[in-house]
N, C-alpha and C positions, 0 to 999 in steps of 0.2 A: 307912766303910759308907754314910754319908749321900751321899757323892759317887757311889758306885756306884748307889745307889737313884735319885738324881736323874738320872743318866745313863740308867738303864733307863726311867724315866718319859718322858724326852725322846725316846728311841728308839721307845717305844710310840706317842707322839704323832706321830712322823714316819711310822710304819707306818699309823696311822689316816688321816693326811692323804693318803697314797698311795692308800689304799682309797677315800676320798671322791672323789678325782679319777677313779679308774677307774670308780667307781659312776656318777658324773655322765656320763662318756663313754658308758657302756653304756645309760643312760637315753635316749640319743638315738635309739634304734631300738626299735620294739615287740618285735622278736624277742629282744632282750637286756635289756629293761627289768627283768624279774623278777630276773635275775642281778645287774643293777646295784643294785637295792634291797637284795639280800642282802649284797653287798660293802660298801655304805655302812652298813648296819646292823651288820655285823661290825666295821667301823672305829669306829663309835660305841661298841660294847661294849668294845673295847680301850681307847678313850679314857676311858670311865667307870671301868674297873678301875684304869687307871694313875692317875687322879685320886684314887681312894680310897686308894691307897698313899702319897699325899702326907702327910707328917707334920704338916702344918698343919691337917689335918682334925681337928676337936675332938669332934664329936658324930655317931658312926656310927649310933646308934639313930634319931635324927631323920631322917638320910639314908635309912635302911632303910625307915622309914615312908613317906617320899616316893616311894621307888622302887616299893614295893608298891602304894601308892594310884595312882600314875601308870600302872603296868603294868595294873592292873585296869581303869582308865578306858579305856586304849588298846585292851585286848583286847575290852571290851564294845562300844566304838565301831566297831572293825573288823568285828564281827559284825552289829551293828544298823544302822549307817548304810548307806543304799542307795547304789549307785554313782552314781545321779543326783544325790545330795546331796554328792558329793565336793567341788565348789567351795566349799560352805558349810564343810565340814570343814577344807579347806585354809585358808580365811579364819580360822577359829578357831585353827588351829595357828599362823598368822602372829601373831595377837593374843597368844597365850600366850607365844610367843617374845619379842615386844616387851615384855610385862609382866615376864617373868623378867629381861630385861636392865635395864629401868628399876628394878626392885626391887633388883637387885644394885648398881646405881650409887648409889641412895639409901642402901642399907645400908652400903656401903663409905665413902661420904662421911661418914655419921653416925659410923661406927666410928673413922675417922681423926680426926675432929673431937673425939670424946670422949676418945680416948687421947692425942692430941698437942696438943689445944687449938687447932690450926689445920690447914688442909689445903694441901699443896704446890700450886704453880701448875699443874703438869702434871696432877696427880690431879684438881684442880678442873675443868680444861678437859675432861678425858675424861669426868668425871661429868656435866658439862653436856651433852656430846654423847650420852651414854648415855640420859639422861632425855628429851632432845629426840626422838631417833630412836625409842627404845622407847615413849615415850608416844604419839607420832603413830601408830606401828604398832599399838598396843593399841586405841585408840578407833577408828582408821580401819578396822581389820580387823573390829571388832565391828559397825560400821555397814555395812560391805560384806556381812557375814554376814546382817544384818537385811534388807538389800535383796534379797539372793538368796533368803532364806527367805520373803519376802513379809511380814515383820513391819513393814517400812517401805516406802513407795511406791518403786518402781523408777525413777520419773521424777526428773529433776533437780530439786532443791529449792533455790530461790534466794530471797533477800530483799533489800530495798533496801540499798545501800551494803555489800553483802557483801564485795566485794574490798577496799574501804578498811578494813573492820573486820578482815579477815584480816591486812592489812598492818600495822594498828595492833597486833594481837596479836604479830606477828612482831617488830615494832620494840620492843615491851615486853620480849619475851624477850631480844632482843639487848642492850638497855639493862641489864636485870637481870643478864645474863651478865657484862657488862663490870664492873658493880659487884661481883659476886661474886668475879671474878678479883682485884679489888683488896682486897676484904674477905671472904676465904673462910670466916671463922668465923661468918658470918651465915646460920644455918640456915633462918630464916624466908624469906629471899629464895630460897634453894635449893628449898624446898618450893613456893613460889609459882611458880617456873619449871616445876616438875613439873606443877602444875595447868594452867598455860598450855599446855604441850605436849599434855596430854590433850584440852583444849578444841579446840586447833588441829587435832588429828588427826580429830575428828568433823567439823569444818567443812571440812576438806580433802576428805573423801569425799562430803559432803552434796550438792554440786551436780553430782555425776557420775551419769549415768543407769545403770540396771541393765544395759543392753546393753553397757556399757563395763567391766563388772566383771572380765572376763578380764584386761584390761590392769592394772586396779587391783590385782587379786590378785597378779599378777606383780611389780608395783612394790613392794607391801607385803611380799612375800616377800623382795625385795632389802633393804628397810629392816630387816627382822628380822635378816638376816645382818649388816648393817652395825652394828646395835645390839649384837649379840653380839661382834663384833670389837672395838668400842669398850670393852666391858666386859672383854675379854681383856687390854687394856692396864692396866686398873685392878688386875686380879687377878694380873698378870704370868704369864698362862697362854697359852703359845704355841698350844695346841690351839684355844682359843677364837678367837684372832686369825686363824689360818689357816682354820678351818672357817667363821667368819663372813665372811671375805673371799671364800671360794668361793661361799657362798650369795648374797652381795651381788652379785658379778660375774655369776653365772649368771642371777640374777633380772633384772638390768639388760639383759643380752643378750636374754633372753626377752621382756622388755618392748619392746625395740626391734624384735624380730621381729614381735610382735603389731601394733605400730603400722604397720609396713611392710605387713603383710597387709591392713590397713584403709586404707592410703594416707593416714594422718592423723598429724600430728606429735603428740608426747606432750603438748605444751602445749594443743592443741585438745581432747584427751581430758580433761585435768584442769580446764581453764578454759572449755571451750566450751559447757557445759550441754547436752550432746548425748547422745542414747542413751536417752531415756526411753520409757516404754510409750506406745503409741498405738493407738487403735482406729479411727481415721479412715482412709478410703481416699481418697487424694489424690495430686496430683502433687508435684513437688519444691518448688513454691511454696506448698503447703498447700491449693490449691483442689481442690474436689471434681471428680471426673471420672467419666464414665459409659462403661464399655467392656463388651464382651460376652465372656464366657468359656464354655467348654464343659465340662460335668460328665458323668461316667460312673459306673456302679456297679461293684461288685467283680467281677462276671462278665465285663464288658467288659475291665476292667483285667487280669484273669487271662488272657484270650485274647491280649491284646497282649503280655504278658510271656511266656506259654507258647510262642507261635509266633515269638518273636524269636530271632535268632542270638546277639546280644550285649546284655547289660543292664549298666548302671552304676547302682549304688545310691548316692544322695547323702544321708547322714544329717545331721540337724540337731537343734536343741534340742527340737523337737516330738517326735522319737523318744525323746529322753532323758526328757522329762516323762512320756510314756506308758509308759516302760520297755518299749519294743517291740523291744529289740535281740535278744532270744531268738527272737521271731517272725520278725524279719528274717533271722536266720541260718537258720531252718527254711525260709523261702520261698526263699532262695538255694540251699539244698541241693536242694529240689524242682526248681528250674529247672535246676540242674546235672545232675541225674539225667535230665532231658529233653534234654540236649545243649546247653543254653544256656550261653554263657560269661559269668560274672558277676564284676564287679569293684566295688570300693567307692572312691568319690572323697571324699577328706578335705580340707576347707578348713581353714587354720590357725586361724581364729577361729570355727569352727562349735561351738556349745555355749556353756558359761559359764566355761570355763577352758581353758588350752592343753592339747591332747591329750585333751579330754573324749570325743570320738567314738572315738578309739583305745582308750581305757580301757573304754568301754561295749562295744564290739565284741569286745575281747579277753575280757571277762567272758563273752560269749556264744560263745566258742571259735571266732571267725572266724579263719581262717588268716591269718597275718601277710602272706603274699605276695599276698593279695587286696586289701590296703589300699594305695592309691596317693595320694601327695601331689598337690596341685593342679598343680604344675609338670609332673609326670609324666603326668597323665591328660588334661590339657586338649587335647593334640594328637590324642587319640583320639576325641573326641566326634563329629567329622565322620563317623566310620565306625560309630558306635554306633546300634543299632536303637532301643532304648528307654532313656531315663534316668528312673529312679524317684527322685523327690525326696521325702524323708520329713521334714517339719517344718522344712526349711531355707527361708530367705526372702532376706535381703539378699545372701547369699554366692552366689546364683544369679541376681541381678537384672541384666539386660542394660543397665539404665540407667547402671550403673557404667562402661560403655563408650560409650554412645550419647548420654547427656543431660548436657551440661556444667553445667547448673543444678542437678543432683541433689546432695544432700549426700554421696552415696557415689561420686560421679564420680571415676574414677581408681583405685578400689579393685580389686585383682585379684579376679576371681570365677571360679567354675567355669563353663565354657562349655556349660552344659546346653542352651541354646537352639540349639546347633549339631547336636544329636542328631536322628535322623530323627523320633522321637516322644518326648514328655516326659509323664510322669504325676506330678502333684503331689498328695501327701497332706497335707491341712491341715484343721483344724477349721472354719475360716471364711476369708473374704477379708481378714482383718485384716492390717495392715502389720507389718513387722518392727520391730526397735528403732530403725531410722533414721527411721521414720514416713513412708516414701514408698511409693508403689504399685510393684508388681513387674510390669514389662513382660512377663515370661515367661508370666504367667497368662493373657494375652489373645492369645497367638500361636496361629495356626491349628493348629499341630502339638502344642499343649499341651492336656491334659485334666486337669480337677480331680477328685479323689476325696476327698470330704469325710467327716470323722469323726475320732475318736481314732485315732492311729497304731496302737495295739495292737489295737483292734477291726477296723480296716480290713485290717491285715496278716494277722490271723487269718482273715478272710473270704477274702483272696486265696490263702492257703495251701490252704484248703478247696476253692476253685474250681479252683486249679491241679491239685490231685490228681485232679479229675474229668475233666481234659482227656484 
């Protein structure tokens, strides 16, 4: 009977893994993302039920309490957390995943030590990996959350001898790991390694600027998967191994895509102390510059949009902060009713997490076929009458093409400057996270429309209705 049960559990795990893979595949398109979520969630449900059938489970009451508490927290968070705060929520999810993996690694090491008096070499090695990756993921994700939430400065935080100190921490961890592999019954050393991993995780994210958090979130998401996979080896659970490997691999691929979209290597993101907040208006070398820009009011902006034949809307983090996506959808509908062809141009790193703009626009019921990736829309800007930029900055900065001294030189951008006219909605002339001035703002065919995105869009909708 046990053989049949174990076979059934493994088959359930195989089914879950297949659903995870299909879910990830469907998450690659906004049109199928919802279906992908349901498939992956169904796979997780099957995996949980199969695990509960395992005869090694000793305390169903405690597990039930955890399931009820977690479900309540998840349901409340799903209702209360705004779409603009999704990056913070993802950061917390990564941290919780890392914490769970680290706790399981500690618990299993402790259990084996107490029952057998020593820990096998392979279990010790995997436990060390579990606490390293899980600990770094936990504290790194919590600090990323704090930066995104504004609880900690989004600017890179550095201190003298920071890199040597980090290297010393890592060397201490490696030395302690070698000692533990030789003397696995030393619980104090194991707990010390756990503390070092937690400290290292915080110091890992500390020097990274808030503007680079999309990359950090993707990388930490990968770490959480790798930690879960490592724990799967300790528990002899094939489902954890496969699911963790899927998350780890997909997170690394997404991290690579994000770095490519910014034309920066991962090492520069992690160790370049780049991407902090800046309020200065300056050139690539940080010097102040004095240029002339042209501003308009909502009435003029509405006339430019209403009498255009084609409009491309470029959403950015400013739209997310102002929660203006519903107003943008209403404005686009008004323009379409007037015969204007409207499209949305999505840059891979617009916002604070991968796909941030897609999620916000989907929430506002923007049709999926109106969303265009950068590679698909750039060839059309030459024929676009008006490009409406809402809170985006560095992803539309022509300096990425024209100024070899600029920190963003070489980064693929949306070719907004090639449109016949450009309207930029911003609160002020502040620079983006790269801290460099935007050439687009001073071009003859660019006009600035200052104010909160939500207020400005609302006024534009009213004015367009009167045309």
